[in-house]
Phi, psi and omega in degrees: 000133180293143179289143177269123179260122178254132179244126182233157176253123186236142178296143183278104179235164188297322180297320179291322178305311181297315182296317182287328176295315178297318178299314182295315180296324179297330179278324184273358190300331179284318183280328183228070186297337183275348183281126182254157181302315182301323180293319179291321176301315179295324177299314177300314184295329184273358177296126180260088187252137178286326182246143180293129179282173182222147174255130175248116196238135174257131180228150170235119182053046178070004178262129178292128176241351179183161179196163170225150179261117182258114184240117175281119185270322181222184179294342185238350188229151176224163178228142177264127180046061182285169173055240188291349182272354167064026166080294186299148172306145180265112190238138175303140189305318183290349178249004189295329180280352176273084187294345179294332179293312177298316180301315182290326176296314180292319178300318178297322178296318178296316179299321178295318177299319179297318180297336179268003178079017180283155181251356183205133175230124187244153177218126183230147179206160177291144189302320184286355182260020188262007181281143177053040178245177182296145169279091187295331178294330180290344178250025170093011178260153180243143173288112189251340188200144167233109190248129180261127173273129181236152186215152177215129173284138183263131177261155182296341181277355180302131180206164178292132177246350178225148182251158177274072179290139177069011177231149175263136180239124179224161177301140181297334179295343179268356180276132175302133187298327179291322177291322177298314181297319181298318178293317177303312182297311182295325180295311188272346171292336182253008186268176177260009176275093185299331181302325178264316184293341179282344185285152174287170178300319179296318179293322178297316181296315180295320179296317179298313185290316189263344181243305182296317181268003182298150181245023181284344170239133183299134176280142175266098191305310185296336182267351184256106192230160168245139178250125185242146172233118183053044177070012177251131178290122183236355177195158184200162172213147169231125181239132184232158175280101178194177178063035175126157181290136180056035178244138174255113181266123174290099185295315177197146174219140179212146173234125181306141185304331181285349185238017179281165180064028177241009178082007183292317179301318180295321178297321178296316179299317178300316180299316181298310183296318179296317181294315180299318178299314180298326182275001175091013178281150184263339183208165177227141180219167181195167173241143179216140177293133183295340177276349179272076186299317179301318179292316179302315180296323177299311183293321177297318181292338179266009172096004176285145183243138178296132183252293177210163181246135178251133178255136181237129172250145183222132164268133178223147180297146179277355180293000000 
């Protein structure tokens, strides 16, 4: 007789956190032998989330055989197994070839998102981890993005080589949020980053409010700037402490379409690297869409090296 797999949605409480951390580490022990349960528990506890997360769990005879972490990121969007959990459902080894379990976990997560009125549920993973996994397109998700993570070690000799002539540069924290949003919207509506340009106006606003302006990772103030022309914001950067110790991650950078091909993006990169070096950071990193060839060429020319590629699938409402 085939085993009956039950999938439930459970509130995220500390007792469950400990149990799922132990389950996850038991599966990852071969791939990540140095990762300890306490470290994963602390990672969960330190998540600064605006919305309460949920665990979607598959069990056989009350035994956990797989699960996904459902995190609502904005008022309209959620992500399955974000950040360190690497996207794919976490499945007990003896059940890993039973792809229907992973499929049903992801399907349940999408259904849960729909019940909460969300318009988008995303799942992302590193490109080399896509073997023997669910056909996400077969369950209504679309391949929306291939994002390259790039990194550069900073040398003490790093310095600004170009100046912002004819432009005013001020900390991004001093920019009125409505003006910042307008520049953000106009910039990415015309960009080659499908991950953002594909979003509805409501999703763009929620992403800006809940992700771009989020304070769950410390902003590096001197590297996060607004560039103005005649008192109008025409370019910006936000750099945060994340993606490694003493690393400054370029969270987002944009140059308004009317001001591209003027070297402003390169000046911002020079400013970021020089500032991070001065502030004692050891490296700088960023993510870029592989279809955004101009941005990719800029970062390569500035010494950034391709690290890994992340693939993103998204279920989105047809409304």
